[in-house]
N, C-alpha and C positions, 0 to 999 in steps of 0.2 A: 531510600526506598524508591523503586521505579514507580513512575507515574501509572495510574490505573489504565490510562489509554494504551500502554504497551501491551495490554491483553489482546489488542487488535492484531498483534504480530506474534502471538504465542501459541497459536494452534488451539486456543480455548473455545469454549462453547460460545462466548461472545463473538469471536472472529467468525465462526461458522454462521451464526444467526445474522450478523451484519452483512456478510458477503451474500448470503441468500436473499436478504431483503433488497439489496441493490442490484440483483440480477446476475450474480456469479454463482453458478450451480455446478454440481458434480466436482466439487473441489477436493483435492487431496494434497497433502504436504508431508515432507519428511521431517524428522526431528531436527532441532538445531544441533550442529556439530561444530566443534572448535576446529577452525582451519589455520588460524595464525593466533599468536598471543592476543587475547582480548577481542578477537573477531570470530563470530559464529556464522554459520551459513546453513540455509535450508532451501529446498526446492519446492515449488508449488505448481499446481496446474488446475484449471478450471475452464468452464465454458460460460459465455455470456448468454443469458436467456433473452432472446430477441423481444419477448413480450414485455420485459421490464426495463432492460438496458438500451441505451442508444448505441452502445458498442456491440460488436459482433465477433464471432469466431471463437477460437480456443487460445488460451494463454499457457505457455510454459515459462516459468519464471524462476530466477535465482535471487535470493535475498541474503544480504550480509548485514549483520548487526553489530554495533559496537557502542560502548559507553564512553562518552567524553567526560572524564572525572573533573577536569578543570572548569567545565561549563555546567556540570551536572545535567548533561543532555545525552539523549540517544540519537544515533544516526543509523538509518537503514538505507542501504544502497540496494536497488533492484534493477535487474535487467529482464525485460519481458520480450519474448518472441511470440508473434502472432501466427496462428495457423487458421486456414479456412477463411481468410480475408483477402480480398483482391490485393495483389502486390505486397502481401504480408511477408513474403520471403525477401523483400528489398530493404527491410529496416528492422532494427531492434529499438525498443523504447527503454530509456534509462530514467529512473526516478531516484531522487534522494529525499528522504523524509528526515527532518530534524525536529525532535520532540524535546522541549525543555520545560522544566517545571517553572512556574511563576512563584517565586519564594514568598511573596506577600499575600498569596491567596491559596488556601488548601483546595484541592480538587480542581486546580486550574493549570493548564499548560499552554505553551505556545507551539504551534505546529506550522512548519514551513515545508513546502514540497517543491522541489525543483524538477522540471521535466526537460528531457532532451531526446532527440532522435539520432540514431546512428544509421547512416545509409550504407547498406552492404552492396546495393547495386544501383546504378543510375536509372532514373525514369523521368519522363517529361511531367509526370504527375507529382513530383516531389513537393512543390509549394502548396498545392491543393491538399495533398495528403497531410503534410505537416500542420497546416492551419486547421483542418477538419479534426484531425486526431487530437491536437492540443486543446481545442475547444471542448470536444467531447470528454476527454480525459479530465480536464479541469472540473467540469460539471460532475463527472462520476466521483472524483475524489471529494468534492464538497459534500456529495450525498453520502459517501462512506463516513466521513468524519461527523457529519450531523447525525447520522443513524447511531454511530458509536456513542456520541454525546447523549443521545436519548436513553440508550441502554444504561450508561453510567450514572446519569442523573436520576433514573428510576430506582437505583439501589439506595438502601439506607446507608447513611454516612457511618463509616467505621469509627468507633469511639476513639481509637488510637490515632486517627488522622485529624482530629480536630485541632 
Protein backbone atom coordinates (compact mmCIF):
# COMPACT_ATOMS: atom_id res chain seq x y z
CA UNK A 1 0.00 0.00 0.00
CA UNK A 2 1.48 3.40 -0.89
CA UNK A 3 2.46 5.61 1.96
CA UNK A 4 -0.03 8.29 3.00
CA UNK A 5 2.54 10.97 2.17
CA UNK A 6 2.09 10.12 -1.53
CA UNK A 7 -1.18 12.08 -1.32
CA UNK A 8 1.09 15.12 -1.52
CA UNK A 9 1.67 14.21 -5.17
CA UNK A 10 -1.77 12.94 -6.05
CA UNK A 11 -3.76 16.08 -6.75
CA UNK A 12 -5.68 15.52 -3.53
CA UNK A 13 -7.31 17.96 -1.15
CA UNK A 14 -4.25 17.57 1.09
CA UNK A 15 -1.90 18.56 -1.74
CA UNK A 16 -3.88 21.74 -2.42
CA UNK A 17 -4.11 22.69 1.27
CA UNK A 18 -0.41 22.08 1.94
CA UNK A 19 0.67 24.03 -1.13
CA UNK A 20 -1.59 26.97 -0.25
CA UNK A 21 -0.29 27.04 3.33
CA UNK A 22 3.34 27.26 2.15
CA UNK A 23 2.60 30.01 -0.37
CA UNK A 24 1.94 28.18 -3.64
CA UNK A 25 -1.29 29.68 -5.00
CA UNK A 26 -3.34 29.52 -8.20
CA UNK A 27 -2.20 25.96 -8.72
CA UNK A 28 -3.38 23.65 -11.44
CA UNK A 29 -2.27 20.22 -12.54
CA UNK A 30 -3.06 17.60 -15.12
CA UNK A 31 -4.00 14.04 -14.27
CA UNK A 32 -1.24 11.44 -14.08
CA UNK A 33 -0.78 9.74 -17.46
CA UNK A 34 1.21 6.64 -18.27
CA UNK A 35 4.19 7.68 -20.45
CA UNK A 36 6.36 4.55 -20.15
CA UNK A 37 5.81 1.22 -18.47
CA UNK A 38 5.59 1.93 -14.71
CA UNK A 39 6.17 5.70 -15.19
CA UNK A 40 3.39 8.28 -14.92
CA UNK A 41 3.67 11.99 -15.69
CA UNK A 42 1.74 15.16 -14.93
CA UNK A 43 2.23 18.89 -15.36
CA UNK A 44 1.80 21.51 -12.65
CA UNK A 45 1.76 25.26 -12.47
CA UNK A 46 1.46 27.68 -9.57
CA UNK A 47 2.56 31.08 -8.31
CA UNK A 48 4.45 31.89 -5.14
CA UNK A 49 2.60 34.23 -2.80
CA UNK A 50 5.26 36.79 -1.88
CA UNK A 51 3.57 37.42 1.47
CA UNK A 52 4.05 33.80 2.57
CA UNK A 53 6.92 32.33 0.55
CA UNK A 54 10.56 33.38 0.33
CA UNK A 55 10.47 32.23 -3.30
CA UNK A 56 8.89 34.30 -6.04
CA UNK A 57 7.52 34.09 -9.56
CA UNK A 58 5.59 31.37 -11.34
CA UNK A 59 6.43 27.72 -11.78
CA UNK A 60 5.70 25.40 -14.66
CA UNK A 61 6.69 21.91 -13.71
CA UNK A 62 6.69 18.36 -15.02
CA UNK A 63 6.69 15.46 -12.58
CA UNK A 64 7.30 11.80 -13.32
CA UNK A 65 6.51 9.16 -10.72
CA UNK A 66 7.54 5.53 -10.48
CA UNK A 67 7.41 2.82 -7.86
CA UNK A 68 10.58 0.88 -7.10
CA UNK A 69 9.14 -2.49 -6.03
CA UNK A 70 12.48 -3.93 -4.88
CA UNK A 71 12.83 -1.05 -2.37
CA UNK A 72 9.14 -0.49 -1.75
CA UNK A 73 9.79 3.17 -2.51
CA UNK A 74 8.41 5.90 -4.73
CA UNK A 75 10.58 8.18 -6.86
CA UNK A 76 9.27 11.48 -8.17
CA UNK A 77 11.45 13.33 -10.69
CA UNK A 78 10.52 16.98 -11.21
CA UNK A 79 11.76 19.64 -13.61
CA UNK A 80 10.74 23.20 -12.71
CA UNK A 81 10.92 26.24 -14.99
CA UNK A 82 10.69 29.66 -13.32
CA UNK A 83 8.91 32.64 -14.88
CA UNK A 84 8.74 36.17 -13.55
CA UNK A 85 12.08 35.75 -11.76
CA UNK A 86 15.25 37.62 -12.63
CA UNK A 87 17.35 35.32 -14.84
CA UNK A 88 14.70 32.60 -14.53
CA UNK A 89 15.13 31.79 -18.21
CA UNK A 90 18.78 30.85 -17.55
CA UNK A 91 18.09 27.67 -15.58
CA UNK A 92 15.77 24.78 -14.79
CA UNK A 93 15.54 23.26 -11.36
CA UNK A 94 15.60 19.47 -11.02
CA UNK A 95 14.28 17.68 -7.95
CA UNK A 96 14.20 13.99 -7.11
CA UNK A 97 12.06 12.87 -4.20
CA UNK A 98 12.57 9.37 -2.81
CA UNK A 99 9.86 8.26 -0.41
CA UNK A 100 10.35 4.94 1.32
CA UNK A 101 8.26 3.26 3.99
CA UNK A 102 9.96 2.45 7.28
CA UNK A 103 8.86 -1.16 7.77
CA UNK A 104 9.27 -1.17 11.56
CA UNK A 105 6.89 1.74 12.14
CA UNK A 106 3.43 2.33 10.73
CA UNK A 107 2.68 5.84 9.46
CA UNK A 108 6.42 6.49 9.06
CA UNK A 109 8.49 7.03 5.95
CA UNK A 110 11.91 8.29 4.95
CA UNK A 111 11.98 11.21 2.51
CA UNK A 112 15.09 12.29 0.66
CA UNK A 113 15.09 15.18 -1.80
CA UNK A 114 17.93 15.81 -4.23
CA UNK A 115 18.25 19.29 -5.78
CA UNK A 116 20.09 20.21 -8.97
CA UNK A 117 20.26 23.20 -11.31
CA UNK A 118 20.55 22.90 -15.07
CA UNK A 119 22.03 26.05 -16.57
CA UNK A 120 20.52 26.88 -19.97
CA UNK A 121 22.41 30.15 -20.41
CA UNK A 122 25.61 31.40 -18.87
CA UNK A 123 25.51 34.29 -16.42
CA UNK A 124 27.94 35.89 -14.01
CA UNK A 125 25.37 35.40 -11.27
CA UNK A 126 25.40 31.58 -11.42
CA UNK A 127 27.09 30.94 -8.08
CA UNK A 128 24.97 33.50 -6.21
CA UNK A 129 21.74 32.25 -7.81
CA UNK A 130 22.67 28.62 -7.11
CA UNK A 131 23.43 29.24 -3.44
CA UNK A 132 20.39 31.47 -2.89
CA UNK A 133 17.96 29.17 -4.69
CA UNK A 134 19.23 26.00 -3.01
CA UNK A 135 18.94 27.57 0.44
CA UNK A 136 15.44 28.97 -0.17
CA UNK A 137 14.26 25.76 -1.80
CA UNK A 138 15.62 23.58 1.02
CA UNK A 139 13.69 25.68 3.54
CA UNK A 140 10.58 25.61 1.34
CA UNK A 141 10.73 21.81 1.03
CA UNK A 142 11.15 21.40 4.79
CA UNK A 143 8.07 23.56 5.26
CA UNK A 144 6.08 21.50 2.72
CA UNK A 145 6.89 18.18 4.39
CA UNK A 146 6.38 19.54 7.92
CA UNK A 147 2.97 20.87 6.89
CA UNK A 148 2.07 17.56 5.22
CA UNK A 149 3.12 15.75 8.39
CA UNK A 150 0.80 17.98 10.45
CA UNK A 151 -2.12 17.16 8.13
CA UNK A 152 -1.43 13.44 8.26
CA UNK A 153 -0.89 13.23 12.01
CA UNK A 154 -4.15 15.11 12.62
CA UNK A 155 -6.05 12.27 10.92
CA UNK A 156 -7.35 9.34 12.92
CA UNK A 157 -5.32 6.19 12.38
CA UNK A 158 -6.95 3.80 9.91
CA UNK A 159 -7.62 0.54 11.79
CA UNK A 160 -6.32 -1.42 8.78
CA UNK A 161 -2.91 0.30 9.07
CA UNK A 162 -2.20 -0.61 12.71
